[in-house]
Steps between C-alpha positions, in 0.01 A plus 500: 500500500775532243746216484845631407725255318834453669660339196475709187440310178791495255460704186356307208616542145213469259323800358730793425429847630746697291717777635331836521811688396621408153700710253243650264702564185459293186850358539516130588599393846826317551286212627125435507324715759370297789448516872457268793151356483265587783285232658211744541444602138146478365422454130167660406339426163360818341447364147488125454318259271405185689173437321212440740728522805595864445497707185606863487678563171649786304675535165728776623654600833590868542720596794577844644744494795532767768878461488723369222495120477707252306367187333619204302472127449482305824750220538552227756707721727372849428425692182695632204427870507430630152310828524363748751184710534547856619298634793161620380543353151278231356621181333282226354558127467324264257560161343668507161360289220399476137373835371412681180694807394261718303766752405668815622492872434640827629151645446363482854153613393469220244617236748259634764214482251566135414547405866172669590307321222638158599465550876145367517581184306619159618867580434686669785688794347832635630721782377875495563721805464852483352745740338629465144751750368412747773124487433229357723333203337187322626462127439150356503454141627208270574508207741652304656326186376495147634705355213686582181202372301263730690731791422511404130119482491478839669743650245277382214189633671656838578630535144138501384390754762380831349667687788837349406456514122415868521848594629786494254806303610324255732562137412406257782758226552516226763806520723674234704797426725766420237766773515869579440744567781674833439715463809491447875603769743563554869256789536201667342712806431746292298225324303301814413736634224499164320120492506475858374734420212268219393190720532662776295569240229126426479515173696272400787663411828493507880733465795420186698641399838564144607731344758813295436608179672652700784174688557622831358287722276585491128367767261448375143402701192247296303438590138187383319177334617438225248275197513755250361872452442439521124342845538793600718747412223334762278604785730836356607695652209348845547564491874858376460576776251347775710672392819832397349526124545316171494239463772415169662136400531350505846300189590126539457445333837733725696532457875332741739547858388370856533469709183474877538257701288373859525122477516314804363154339497363697796678823408421523130338841525830653614733247342642402839617151593581299812708185548338168411681181588394201289567176681598161363457266796473128550294353783803502733628844402439802722552874486577676829427866577719590796275715717549569869297473818526877546351635176223391270459395139166589342333237282273686259293197401433407867282803574815716512595351836855533629687216668801467724772247419600338173291379208542181299363460148471164330273278294248254645199358323634655177448850641697759692503473874607764751610415853585751773768370737556686825574450871221358714456806722472740203250261342293515818496882500281478192305186590378631835414837345320328211305264724375737773462878549804681639269686742417185695638450854868409521432163666276387213768608250760300693275193502456534123877535455575179693230304317618625160866428583414148616300433184776633272769306687322174424470594131872583469601169656290277278444442131187694420239483228637825357808331348743791456360699796434435868178701502299726269386855566127426527291361784565158350807536723505835682412841360820681399466840335855632522638808669177703477343276767771574753458750784678601820255313722509182293879501465534560874279197573710283269823628657366445850441130421813456285566130447208377710304205365255244631629145533339169584723211601804703399380576147354820353124487453305610196313767695200555275275799561188658354329836506212423736389176662143621547500441875648151492801358319467199274611145557722334235219260409296802388773615265692195372281209622789402727857598583639794691640276772469644848577857391145608416162448662175690525520761777279798590604831347244748628738791441439458125205733553753786501452503122139615544576782743412852386343382174177647368168323548282424200121493476365192326189640330212398275380764255137539392583354157627178660873578476695383804843647574716701739540870585783627720395653833643845433245543219200372699223673694344231719124564534442228759217247513162600357154395616514175303818389677734559208813707548544764228782722374575765243823665383655840558662562160374475141601199288614297801619163374336177606778242475474122458724435804587695816824629352618742233595314182622744237477236228141398583203715399241607755161326504302822523510855632293674766414864548388682817139414567522153343414240761639148537443219747788430740570127513800524733809710575828319439871565517691595189642188334857457618754230568319401821144468371380521143228427247543407133247453219236458395637239258271344245508130423678577173770708672569231758517224238752705302711545813480131593603384154856369502521516879311180575497148361128472577263492205317829522124538453344730243345711776585540868185478711648433846832555674580330829803532726461138601810464715706743706835477675597588858479877437176481302666533160350312208670166436224354282247675276217346301329643194154357426582231758825390328835547670730750325844339484795739531869423550494640853236688704658846474434483124133570571610866521590512130239245393219731613604822325793599720357510853721658770496184714327164544335608825167580335127440482285495185190719475225492238447807285134410446233750592289443810198657668554688824195545725490728805227606733463809714229669700409853401211709643370204693461272198719219372652564163719267299715551195689277266765566239675280247875559516814324381776282642380277777652282766305307760453820698350681203809713442862440410636401838824670593504352850860409578384228733311331217769501229672164473233289669227432245518175299155500342442537126409843366261513205476782248363556155668838450842487663705475817678727745802383700531649848818435692788597721875519454734555210751236388564138591496578874803289596746633757540869575199720430640838402197694619485283810862588575415866459208468741712318759774762472236769555418318824865519610619149419863444395604353167627188681156445657329565168712241319451237769123550473494407133774233470521185711808339655749757372805680636605851407866460404760764420820399322 
């Protein structure tokens, strides 16, 4: 039952969602652009350096908008628009800093040759395109570097490079942020002639945009790029003479600014260039790209994904960050489509939409671990892949549940979810040791088996040479049980692959190949590994010790001889594991997933990969005949048990001298909504309200 609020909440003023319609010329606005701030904006971190918490970094951010967008320095009440990017055009953003200018030339071929020779070295090479006296000139730079000293050291090193010494006219010189101010203007169009005059006089310069005290954009022509005020004095006379008047020095620690260059690095073959905006930003400075909720902006460095809404660029952890800010409902279009297939039943999509909206609402109302963002675009928060993940069915499910969230005691709940609970959801003690309040508990989720429907079966086989692996059923000719009691098979196509696990892994080589007529012993027929039931391994002692290193405070042995799931929680998930009889200490139980080589879930059993002897008996022609065969990978039953009833119940130690398999169910932490379980319930005709109430305790479905 949906509880409709009778008293709407007042609008909050916190995170700005800037106006979608903004004048897109390069002329300044009469006042900083800003709009009423929406209380449903979500800030998604795409690139952000938070060390071990989250680290996705880039040195450059290249944006291509579907429609023309304006951008500029973000202020307390909006942003000072400085430039715009035309629809379909690319513009790049990077941090400015100390660099080395190797030289310049109008000989494009010579510049291309040097750039190509230096490309594989440690110095990042860039080529900027300018015009001097009506001729195209290409300036070759290296960097940026972490400090002026690092730039000076690089200049000395590059001066000795054979690639540089072999080109006449190149003379590497460290550059810096000391410059002369050749005038401030109200628009880029007004500043451009002054810059061109300086370039024609043989000076180096750029147009840089900053904002004044009133928040308006100011366009300054900066001449020179020296490393000290003394070096700046040397060019002051020449610059004053060429431009007709004394020029004041600009401070080397200028406030936030955007310097425009024409970057020809990627287009050297044709001599073409695209805009590059070099940013000087303090920790509190921001650049805002004023996108809309209706059209996308492609981010080349983020897998060329396009995003609705605006983009914010800043510095955190000494590196560029990129945050996508957009309305909640548009955010959910992508989240739901990124988390589950658009072809799933509408009721399961609606359940996912409500859970995702509830989770995001909590993140936007609290201070999160992501500092400048509410969430990030990975499953560390919720998967968010931009516009490409949207679809008509997904968007319709989001629209149908617009504004609906789950609440407990009048507050939004952090409605966690996972891919597949493996038949039973987890209890908080199995994930965090404790916590979760009354929202989560272990409940049956039989509908998770929907993930295994219509999948291929795999034959677990033992070859004559002792190799044990898997062959998919569509390549198998089952020969049935022979007189000795062993079931045999062969294959129907030449070079049929025998794989280490019952799944296709393109990055993992096959164990062997079979040809028609080759016989193998059938150990069992199992389901293809999926999110509901799976098998991983075999892992050697060395592989497991490498995986455990750094993920446990327990002193590790030199060799792992036994592994024991010594304690399980209410759902059967591992809450304590012992290696060689010693408890493996982890921060919280769900970490066993990563500690043991990235297992899908902690609902698992351990199986020895040691060889064993199988003995059968059968009666043929009135006489008793017996046969035995030594084959690999044993459990108590003599095979790798895939019995769903058995997984999550064994607590005895498993011994192996060769390695271990992990056999389990489920994918993810298992708390709250099971996505595959929701799909299965929707297939059975259940509503999204019923699905949500099955997985979350003591909640109300509330619509604002």
